[in-house]
Kinemage of the C-alpha trace (Angstrom):
@kinemage 1
@onewidth
@group {chain A} dominant
@subgroup {mainchain}
@vectorlist {calphas} color= white
{ca met a 1} P 0.000 0.000 0.000
{ca pro a 2} L 1.551 3.330 -0.973
{ca cys a 3} L 2.519 5.856 1.707
{ca pro a 4} L 0.271 8.940 1.763
{ca gly a 5} L 1.832 12.375 1.106
{ca trp a 6} L 1.123 13.791 4.567
{ca leu a 7} L 3.050 10.924 6.135
{ca lys a 8} L 6.117 11.727 3.982
{ca arg a 9} L 5.947 15.365 5.009
{ca leu a 10} L 5.648 14.397 8.677
{ca arg a 11} L 8.679 12.161 8.471
{ca gly a 12} L 10.719 14.866 6.770
{ca ala a 13} L 9.787 17.363 9.517
{ca ala a 14} L 10.761 14.870 12.202
{ca ser a 15} L 14.134 14.252 10.544
{ca leu a 16} L 14.805 18.017 10.309
{ca ala a 17} L 13.884 18.519 13.957
{ca thr a 18} L 16.216 15.702 15.008
{ca glu a 19} L 19.116 17.264 13.049
{ca arg a 20} L 18.554 20.717 14.604
{ca his a 21} L 18.403 19.183 18.080
{ca arg a 22} L 21.709 17.435 17.528
{ca asn a 23} L 23.364 20.661 16.318
{ca leu a 24} L 22.049 22.671 19.267
{ca ala a 25} L 23.046 20.008 21.783
{ca ala a 26} L 26.660 19.893 20.492
{ca pro a 27} L 29.151 21.849 22.705
{ca glu a 28} L 30.237 25.270 21.293
{ca pro a 29} L 33.837 25.118 20.030
{ca gln a 30} L 36.352 27.263 21.888
{ca arg a 31} L 37.401 30.364 19.957
{ca thr a 32} L 41.078 31.291 19.633
{ca gly a 33} L 42.859 34.414 18.235
{ca arg a 34} L 43.327 38.117 19.027
{ca asp a 35} L 40.950 40.342 20.871
{ca ala a 36} L 38.286 42.252 18.893
{ca asp a 37} L 39.514 45.641 20.219
{ca glu a 38} L 43.003 44.880 19.018
{ca leu a 39} L 41.682 43.955 15.582
{ca glu a 40} L 39.613 47.155 15.493
{ca ala a 41} L 42.675 49.277 16.368
{ca glu a 42} L 44.709 47.547 13.680
{ca ala a 43} L 41.914 48.152 11.170
{ca glu a 44} L 41.910 51.872 12.112
{ca gly a 45} L 45.679 52.023 11.500
{ca leu a 46} L 45.318 50.303 8.149
{ca arg a 47} L 42.566 52.732 7.173
{ca ala a 48} L 44.846 55.666 8.072
{ca gln a 49} L 47.671 54.163 5.991
{ca glu a 50} L 45.235 53.665 3.118
{ca asp a 51} L 44.203 57.356 3.271
{ca glu a 52} L 47.860 58.434 3.286
{ca leu a 53} L 48.656 56.185 0.362
{ca gln a 54} L 45.647 57.524 -1.539
{ca glu a 55} L 46.882 61.092 -0.957
{ca arg a 56} L 50.420 60.219 -2.093
{ca leu a 57} L 48.970 58.463 -5.145
{ca ala a 58} L 47.003 61.612 -6.061
{ca gln a 59} L 50.165 63.740 -5.707
{ca ala a 60} L 52.145 61.292 -7.849
{ca arg a 61} L 49.453 61.401 -10.508
{ca glu a 62} L 49.573 65.209 -10.537
{ca gln a 63} L 53.373 65.118 -10.887
{ca leu a 64} L 53.037 62.584 -13.708
{ca asp a 65} L 50.522 64.803 -15.526
{ca thr a 66} L 52.853 67.792 -15.132
{ca ala a 67} L 55.846 65.807 -16.434
{ca val a 68} L 53.826 64.542 -19.418
{ca ala a 69} L 52.731 68.105 -20.240
{ca gln a 70} L 56.328 69.371 -20.011
{ca arg a 71} L 57.540 66.534 -22.190
{ca thr a 72} L 54.824 67.306 -24.770
{ca gln a 73} L 55.845 70.973 -24.802
{ca ala a 74} L 59.531 70.029 -25.169
{ca glu a 75} L 58.767 67.658 -28.058
{ca ala a 76} L 56.680 70.378 -29.725
{ca ala a 77} L 59.555 72.846 -29.314
{ca val a 78} L 62.035 70.328 -30.779
{ca thr a 79} L 59.706 69.678 -33.710
{ca ala a 80} L 59.318 73.404 -34.349
{ca thr a 81} L 63.094 73.900 -34.167
{ca glu a 82} L 63.722 71.046 -36.602
{ca arg a 83} L 61.155 72.531 -38.982
{ca arg a 84} L 62.841 75.924 -38.774
{ca leu a 85} L 66.217 74.323 -39.449
{ca ala a 86} L 64.799 72.426 -42.418
{ca ala a 87} L 63.224 75.658 -43.741
{ca ser a 88} L 66.557 77.456 -43.286
{ca ala a 89} L 68.383 74.690 -45.167
{ca arg a 90} L 65.853 74.843 -48.001
{ca ala a 91} L 66.077 78.650 -48.097
{ca ala a 92} L 69.896 78.448 -48.226
{ca ala a 93} L 69.746 75.946 -51.110
{ca glu a 94} L 67.200 78.068 -52.973
{ca arg a 95} L 69.323 81.180 -52.412
{ca ala a 96} L 72.427 79.442 -53.753
{ca asp a 97} L 70.483 78.324 -56.824
{ca arg a 98} L 69.056 81.831 -57.288
{ca leu a 99} L 72.513 83.380 -56.990
{ca ala a 100} L 73.858 80.939 -59.584
{ca arg a 101} L 71.049 81.922 -61.955
{ca leu a 102} L 71.705 85.616 -61.297
{ca arg a 103} L 75.393 85.148 -62.053
{ca gly a 104} L 74.496 83.416 -65.321
{ca gln a 105} L 72.085 86.193 -66.255
{ca ala a 106} L 74.694 88.836 -65.378
{ca glu a 107} L 77.274 87.121 -67.592
{ca ala a 108} L 74.750 86.826 -70.424
{ca ala a 109} L 73.826 90.503 -70.052
{ca ala a 110} L 77.500 91.476 -70.100
{ca ser a 111} L 78.008 89.424 -73.279
{ca lys a 112} L 75.009 91.095 -74.926
{ca ala a 113} L 76.294 94.495 -73.852
{ca ala a 114} L 79.713 93.757 -75.402
{ca ala a 115} L 78.035 92.558 -78.599
{ca ala a 116} L 75.863 95.691 -78.684
{ca gln a 117} L 78.937 97.891 -78.262
{ca gly a 118} L 80.654 96.093 -81.149
{ca glu a 119} L 77.554 96.487 -83.331
{ca ala a 120} L 77.341 100.182 -82.423
{ca gly a 121} L 80.988 100.609 -83.485
{ca arg a 122} L 80.350 98.912 -86.796
{ca leu a 123} L 77.239 101.034 -87.415
{ca ser a 124} L 79.166 104.227 -86.618
{ca glu a 125} L 81.891 103.225 -89.075
{ca ala a 126} L 79.293 102.453 -91.762
{ca phe a 127} L 77.601 105.788 -91.084
{ca glu a 128} L 80.875 107.645 -91.503
{ca gln a 129} L 81.549 105.799 -94.764
{ca ala a 130} L 78.058 106.657 -96.024
{ca gln a 131} L 78.622 110.324 -95.161
{ca ala a 132} L 81.921 110.240 -97.061
{ca arg a 133} L 80.197 108.746 -100.106
{ca ala a 134} L 77.439 111.377 -99.914
{ca glu a 135} L 80.022 114.174 -99.789
{ca asp a 136} L 81.819 112.638 -102.775
{ca ala a 137} L 78.565 112.444 -104.725
{ca arg a 138} L 77.729 116.057 -103.865
{ca ala a 139} L 81.170 117.199 -105.041
{ca arg a 140} L 80.816 115.294 -108.282
{ca his a 141} L 77.361 116.796 -108.744
{ca glu a 142} L 78.768 120.283 -108.334
{ca glu a 143} L 81.518 119.506 -110.842
{ca met a 144} L 78.955 118.294 -113.315
{ca gln a 145} L 76.908 121.445 -112.865
{ca glu a 146} L 79.972 123.583 -113.574
{ca leu a 147} L 80.743 121.495 -116.612
{ca val a 148} L 77.174 121.825 -117.905
{ca ser a 149} L 77.107 125.579 -117.396
{ca gly a 150} L 80.291 125.964 -119.506
{ca arg a 151} L 79.180 123.700 -122.351
{ca ala a 152} L 75.902 123.423 -124.174
{ca glu a 153} L 76.699 120.296 -126.101
{ca gly a 154} L 76.433 116.923 -124.445
{ca arg a 155} L 73.624 118.192 -122.201
{ca asp a 156} L 71.634 115.018 -122.521
{ca asp a 157} L 74.532 112.887 -121.315
{ca leu a 158} L 75.174 115.226 -118.423
{ca thr a 159} L 71.512 115.224 -117.519
{ca ala a 160} L 71.478 111.421 -117.460
{ca glu a 161} L 74.641 111.365 -115.361
{ca arg a 162} L 73.135 113.948 -113.035
{ca glu a 163} L 69.998 111.854 -112.607
{ca gln a 164} L 72.155 108.821 -111.841
{ca ala a 165} L 74.101 110.837 -109.268
{ca ala a 166} L 70.849 112.078 -107.713
{ca ala a 167} L 69.527 108.525 -107.529
{ca arg a 168} L 72.761 107.377 -105.927
{ca leu a 169} L 72.606 110.284 -103.485
{ca lys a 170} L 69.021 109.331 -102.586
{ca glu a 171} L 70.092 105.722 -102.053
{ca val a 172} L 73.010 106.798 -99.885
{ca ser a 173} L 70.713 109.114 -97.884
{ca ala a 174} L 68.276 106.221 -97.279
{ca thr a 175} L 71.183 104.049 -96.157
{ca val a 176} L 72.382 106.780 -93.783
{ca ala a 177} L 68.859 107.155 -92.324
{ca arg a 178} L 68.581 103.385 -91.858
{ca leu a 179} L 71.995 103.249 -90.173
{ca arg a 180} L 71.098 106.131 -87.872
{ca lys a 181} L 67.892 104.368 -86.852
{ca ala a 182} L 69.816 101.120 -86.204
{ca glu a 183} L 72.416 103.056 -84.196
{ca his a 184} L 69.680 104.640 -82.071
{ca ala a 185} L 68.059 101.249 -81.417
{ca ala a 186} L 71.452 99.707 -80.578
{ca ser a 187} L 72.208 102.560 -78.176
{ca gly a 188} L 68.882 102.035 -76.362
{ca glu a 189} L 69.462 98.278 -76.130
{ca leu a 190} L 73.008 98.872 -74.883
{ca ala a 191} L 71.752 101.210 -72.157
{ca ala a 192} L 69.070 98.693 -71.084
{ca leu a 193} L 71.566 95.820 -70.997
{ca ser a 194} L 74.065 97.898 -69.015
{ca ala a 195} L 71.388 98.813 -66.454
{ca arg a 196} L 70.305 95.179 -66.169
{ca ala a 197} L 73.896 94.027 -65.752
{ca asp a 198} L 74.412 96.605 -62.991
{ca ala a 199} L 71.209 95.461 -61.240
{ca leu a 200} L 72.209 91.799 -61.465
{ca ala a 201} L 75.704 92.568 -60.160
{ca glu a 202} L 74.171 94.484 -57.244
{ca ala a 203} L 71.842 91.542 -56.456
{ca val a 204} L 74.786 89.138 -56.532
{ca asn a 205} L 76.809 91.415 -54.239
{ca arg a 206} L 73.932 91.616 -51.739
{ca gly a 207} L 73.695 87.810 -51.479
{ca ala a 208} L 77.440 87.195 -51.395
{ca asp a 209} L 79.176 85.495 -48.529
{ca ala a 210} L 80.946 88.056 -46.352
{ca ser a 211} L 83.253 85.493 -44.717
{ca ala a 212} L 86.132 86.569 -46.957
{ca val a 213} L 85.663 90.160 -45.780
{ca leu a 214} L 85.809 89.083 -42.136
{ca leu a 215} L 88.858 86.863 -42.652
{ca ala a 216} L 90.849 89.329 -44.762
{ca glu a 217} L 94.144 90.408 -43.205
{ca ser a 218} L 93.269 94.097 -43.585
{ca ala a 219} L 89.674 93.767 -42.312
{ca pro a 220} L 89.071 96.211 -39.386
{ca phe a 221} L 86.798 93.825 -37.435
{ca ala a 222} L 87.589 93.327 -33.768
{ca gly a 223} L 86.912 89.966 -32.118
{ca val a 224} L 87.319 87.725 -35.214
{ca leu a 225} L 89.008 84.487 -34.120
{ca gly a 226} L 89.020 82.714 -37.482
{ca pro a 227} L 86.924 80.079 -39.284
{ca leu a 228} L 85.215 77.600 -36.967
{ca ala a 229} L 86.505 74.614 -38.944
{ca ala a 230} L 90.107 75.766 -38.479
{ca leu a 231} L 89.632 75.927 -34.684
{ca leu a 232} L 88.238 72.384 -34.315
{ca thr a 233} L 90.114 69.082 -34.268
{ca val a 234} L 88.166 66.056 -35.573
{ca asp a 235} L 89.019 62.362 -35.268
{ca asp a 236} L 90.362 60.781 -38.435
{ca gly a 237} L 87.575 59.470 -40.703
{ca ala a 238} L 84.833 61.572 -39.072
{ca gln a 239} L 85.303 64.801 -41.059
{ca asp a 240} L 82.341 64.242 -43.377
{ca ala a 241} L 80.065 63.240 -40.484
{ca ile a 242} L 80.964 66.307 -38.408
{ca thr a 243} L 80.588 68.604 -41.441
{ca ala a 244} L 77.074 67.234 -42.042
{ca ala a 245} L 76.183 67.494 -38.326
{ca leu a 246} L 77.323 71.128 -38.170
{ca gly a 247} L 75.474 72.005 -41.383
{ca val a 248} L 75.880 75.629 -42.454
{ca ala a 249} L 77.769 76.297 -39.213
{ca ser a 250} L 80.755 74.420 -40.662
{ca gly a 251} L 81.488 77.486 -42.787
{ca ala a 252} L 80.880 80.031 -40.003
{ca val a 253} L 83.415 82.415 -38.470
{ca ala a 254} L 84.136 82.344 -34.720
{ca val a 255} L 83.942 85.675 -32.887
{ca ala a 256} L 84.715 86.611 -29.285
{ca gly a 257} L 81.441 87.393 -27.515
{ca leu a 258} L 77.979 88.750 -28.299
{ca asp a 259} L 79.131 92.386 -28.449
{ca ala a 260} L 81.670 91.626 -31.170
{ca ala a 261} L 79.042 89.629 -33.112
{ca ala a 262} L 76.541 92.525 -32.948
{ca asp a 263} L 79.187 95.058 -34.068
{ca ile a 264} L 80.273 92.822 -36.981
{ca leu a 265} L 76.693 92.272 -38.203
{ca ala a 266} L 75.977 96.026 -38.027
{ca ala a 267} L 79.186 96.789 -39.957
{ca leu a 268} L 78.397 94.211 -42.665
{ca arg a 269} L 74.890 95.610 -43.079
{ca ser a 270} L 76.158 99.206 -43.344
{ca arg a 271} L 78.686 98.153 -46.011
{ca asn a 272} L 76.185 95.904 -47.822
{ca ala a 273} L 78.950 93.268 -47.790
{ca gly a 274} L 76.650 90.208 -47.841
{ca gln a 275} L 75.898 87.488 -45.318
{ca ala a 276} L 78.114 85.785 -42.776
{ca gly a 277} L 77.528 83.005 -40.239
{ca leu a 278} L 78.954 83.724 -36.785
{ca ile a 279} L 79.723 81.360 -33.895
{ca val a 280} L 79.825 83.276 -30.597
{ca thr a 281} L 82.307 82.106 -27.960
{ca gly a 282} L 81.868 82.225 -24.202
{ca gly a 283} L 78.545 82.450 -22.395
{ca pro a 284} L 76.758 79.805 -20.311
{ca ala a 285} L 75.881 76.483 -21.838
{ca arg a 286} L 72.237 75.825 -22.695
{ca pro a 287} L 70.587 73.507 -20.130
{ca gly a 288} L 70.466 69.984 -21.480
{ca ala a 289} L 72.861 70.695 -24.368
{ca ala a 290} L 75.498 68.292 -23.009
{ca asp a 291} L 73.099 65.515 -21.930
{ca gly a 292} L 74.445 62.114 -22.839
{ca leu a 293} L 73.008 59.816 -25.474
{ca pro a 294} L 71.688 56.341 -24.674
{ca ala a 295} L 74.314 53.789 -23.757
{ca gly a 296} L 76.059 52.134 -26.671
{ca leu a 297} L 75.786 55.109 -29.079
{ca thr a 298} L 78.738 57.120 -30.417
{ca ala a 299} L 78.141 60.826 -29.806
{ca ala a 300} L 79.309 63.232 -32.519
{ca arg a 301} L 80.517 65.559 -29.768
{ca asp a 302} L 83.019 62.907 -28.606
{ca leu a 303} L 84.748 63.046 -32.021
{ca val a 304} L 85.465 66.795 -31.845
{ca lys a 305} L 87.949 68.730 -29.736
{ca ala a 306} L 87.296 72.445 -29.332
{ca pro a 307} L 88.980 75.282 -27.421
{ca ala a 308} L 87.563 76.053 -24.004
{ca asp a 309} L 85.768 79.213 -25.136
{ca leu a 310} L 84.039 77.285 -27.975
{ca thr a 311} L 82.954 74.304 -25.854
{ca ala a 312} L 79.461 75.611 -25.073
{ca ala a 313} L 78.770 76.522 -28.720
{ca val a 314} L 79.985 73.161 -30.053
{ca asp a 315} L 78.007 71.315 -27.336
{ca glu a 316} L 74.823 73.020 -28.486
{ca leu a 317} L 75.529 72.510 -32.207
{ca leu a 318} L 76.168 68.764 -31.767
{ca ala a 319} L 73.626 68.071 -29.000
{ca gly a 320} L 71.648 64.886 -29.550
{ca val a 321} L 73.677 63.794 -32.618
{ca ala a 322} L 74.902 60.200 -32.810
{ca val a 323} L 77.296 58.754 -35.418
{ca ala a 324} L 76.435 55.606 -37.391
{ca asp a 325} L 78.360 53.700 -40.046
{ca asp a 326} L 75.633 53.970 -42.691
{ca leu a 327} L 71.983 54.863 -43.207
{ca ala a 328} L 70.752 51.376 -42.314
{ca asp a 329} L 72.407 51.567 -38.872
{ca gly a 330} L 71.137 55.122 -38.406
{ca leu a 331} L 67.565 54.075 -39.203
{ca ala a 332} L 67.844 51.199 -36.735
{ca leu a 333} L 69.044 53.609 -33.997
{ca leu a 334} L 66.097 55.961 -34.572
{ca arg a 335} L 63.642 53.068 -34.388
{ca glu a 336} L 65.330 51.676 -31.278
{ca his a 337} L 64.937 55.030 -29.459
{ca pro a 338} L 61.597 56.401 -30.722
{ca his a 339} L 60.966 58.726 -27.763
{ca arg a 340} L 64.279 60.617 -27.718
{ca ala a 341} L 65.198 63.815 -29.551
{ca leu a 342} L 67.890 62.011 -31.531
{ca arg a 343} L 69.619 62.765 -34.833
{ca val a 344} L 71.958 60.350 -36.587
{ca val a 345} L 74.781 61.276 -38.970
{ca thr a 346} L 76.649 58.732 -41.081
{ca arg a 347} L 80.348 58.750 -41.802
{ca asp a 348} L 79.518 59.458 -45.451
{ca gly a 349} L 77.891 62.778 -44.478
{ca asp a 350} L 74.157 61.865 -44.450
{ca leu a 351} L 72.018 63.349 -41.639
{ca leu a 352} L 68.766 61.682 -40.546
{ca gly a 353} L 66.345 62.917 -37.882
{ca arg a 354} L 62.906 61.839 -36.788
{ca his a 355} L 61.116 64.372 -38.985
{ca trp a 356} L 63.711 65.420 -41.595
{ca gly a 357} L 66.976 64.444 -43.211
{ca ala a 358} L 69.746 65.775 -45.443
{ca gly a 359} L 72.440 64.123 -47.490
{ca arg a 360} L 74.749 64.199 -50.479
{ca ile a 361} L 73.267 63.887 -53.949
{ca gly a 362} L 75.607 63.151 -56.820
{ca arg a 363} L 79.359 63.592 -56.967
{ca arg a 364} L 81.252 64.623 -53.856
{ca ala a 365} L 82.718 68.128 -54.070
{ca glu a 366} L 86.462 68.616 -54.178
{ca pro a 367} L 88.128 69.936 -51.029
{ca ala a 368} L 88.065 73.713 -50.736
{ca glu a 369} L 91.127 75.883 -50.329
{ca pro a 370} L 92.210 76.490 -46.710
{ca ala a 371} L 90.813 79.617 -45.114
{ca arg a 372} L 92.895 82.005 -43.014
{ca gly a 373} L 93.991 80.276 -39.829
{ca gly a 374} L 95.245 77.053 -41.409
{ca gly a 375} L 93.705 73.625 -41.781
{ca pro a 376} L 92.632 71.723 -44.910
{ca gly a 377} L 89.437 72.642 -46.755
{ca val a 378} L 85.975 71.280 -46.058
{ca arg a 379} L 84.401 68.814 -48.467
{ca thr a 380} L 80.666 69.304 -48.624
{ca ser a 381} L 77.804 68.082 -50.824
{ca trp a 382} L 76.551 71.559 -51.603
{ca thr a 383} L 78.154 74.536 -53.351
{ca arg a 384} L 78.353 77.538 -51.101
{ca pro a 385} L 78.741 80.985 -52.738
{ca gly a 386} L 81.588 83.171 -51.691
{ca pro a 387} L 84.945 82.057 -50.286
{ca pro a 388} L 85.248 78.363 -49.359
{ca ala a 389} L 85.086 77.323 -45.743
{ca ser a 390} L 87.789 75.398 -43.926
{ca arg a 391} L 87.472 71.785 -43.014
{ca pro a 392} L 87.992 70.646 -39.412
{ca arg a 393} L 91.535 69.451 -38.722
{ca arg a 394} L 92.247 65.799 -38.140
{ca ser a 395} L 93.421 64.705 -34.732
C-alpha cells in the first residue's frame, strides 16, 4: 500500500527537527585568536595608511601629468626647431640656386652688352663711310653742274649722269637714315643691358658670402678668431660626419662674444657686404645641451675637440647627434629610441632625424682651399657661394 503524502511530510519534519536538536546540543567550540579591540585598532591604523597612500597616489598622478605636459611641450619645441632648421636649409639651397642663376644672367647681359657695343661701333663706321660717299657724290654733282654751265653740247649725257648721281645720293641718304635708326636702337638696347647688368651685379653682391671680408688680413673687425673649422680638431675618418652634423655652421666664423658679433653684423649691413655666419664664444651652456646619449651610441661631440671658449657653442651645435656607419644603422638607432630627440649622422655625411633628413646627392665636391687660420678645406655636398670654408683638422 503506498505511503500517503502527509506521512512523507511528517517524516521529513521529524528528521529536520532531530538534526537541529543534535546541532544545538553539540558543545560550542572554543574560539582562539586576538581580541576584537586589538583587531579594530589595527583596522583603524590600516585605514589611516590607506588614506595616506591615496593622498600620495594623487600627488604622484599630478606630478606625472605635469611631467607629461612638459615633455609634450619640449617635443613640440624640438619639432618646431627642426622645422625651422629644415626651412633654413631649403632657403639656403634656394638662395644658392638663385645666386647661380643671377650670375648666369649677369654674364649673359654682359656678353650682350659687349656685342651691342661692337655692333654700335660697326654702325658708326658704316655711317661715316656713307657720309663720305654722300660728300663725294655732292662734289661730283657740283663739278657736273659747272661742266654743264660751260658747255651746251652733251647736255643730254650730263643730264642722265646727273639723274644717276641724284639717284645714288638718294640711295646713300636712305642708307644713312637706316643706319642712324639702327644706331639709335642699338644705343637704347646697350643702355638697357648695361642697367640690367648693374642690377644683377648688385643683387649678386647683396647675397654674397661676407666670410672673406671678415677673414681678410686688412679687415678692421675686432673679435674675429678665425673660421670655426680651423679651430676644431676632428678624429680621423669623421670629417664628413661632423661637417654634415654642423650644417651651415661648418662654414661660419668664430667671434669673441655677443658684443663683437653685434658690431660685426651692423658693420656688414652698413657696407652691404653680404651674409656671414657667426659662432659666438663664451657664455653659459644651454641647459640639457650636453646631456648624454643612450648607452652604446657614439656621440658626434666625442669626435670633436674644441677650445675652451668654444665648448658651449659646439656642445649646443652637436647636441643629440649620434654617429652611425651607414643609413641602415642610423635608421635602426632611430627606431630603437623612438621617444628621444635624436639625430643620426653617417660617416659618409648623411644626416637623418625623426622628422627630416639631409644628405649628399651626386658627386662629392672637391676639397676647398684652406681659409685664413690654417687647416685643410671642407668637403661638402653643396656649393656655397663666396669664399670656401675650412674643413675641421684631423686629430
